[in-house]
N, C-alpha and C positions, 0 to 999 in steps of 0.2 A: 931620314930616320928609318931603322929597319922595321919590317912589317913583320907582325907575329904571325907565324905560319901554323902553329899548333897550340892549342889550349885544352889541357885535359880536364875531364869532366870530375875527376875523383878528387877527394879531399887529401890523399896522400900523395906525394910526388912519386912517379915511377922510377924504377932502378935506372941508374945511368948506363950501366952495361946492358945492351939489348940481348935477347934469346935469339939465337940464329940456327935455322935448320936448312938442309939441302932438300929440294923437291925436284920432281920429275919436270923434264921440259914442258912448259905450257902452264903449268900450275900457276905459277905466279901471276900471270896475266889473268887466269880465271878467277883466282883469288881476289884481285882487285875489283873486280866486276861485282862482288857480292856486297850488297849494301852493309855498312857497319861492320866489315870484317874484322877490323882490329879488335874492337871492344868484344865481339861475339868470340874471338880466338881466345881472348884474355879469360872470359868467363869460363869457355871450356877447359882451359888449362886449369884453372881453380877447381873444377869439378873432378878432373882427373886426378889432381893432388889429394883432394878430399877423399875420393873414393879408394884411393891407394893408402892413405892414412888409416882408414876405417878398416881395410882388408889386413893391415899389418898389426892393428890392435887386436883383431880375431885370432891371430896366430898365437 
C-alpha cells in the first residue's frame, strides 16, 4: 500500500504545476534547513503579489 508523503494543510489544493527558480549554489541546502520553509515561502510570495497589486492600483 502506498504511503502518503505529503498532506497539505490548506483547504484549496495546490496548483499541479510548481513554480521553479534558479538559485546560487548552496542556497537549496540552506533553505531546506529552515523550519517550515515551504509554507513561509508561500506566504512571502502571496505578500509580494499583494504589495505589487496595491502599487499597481495606485498608478
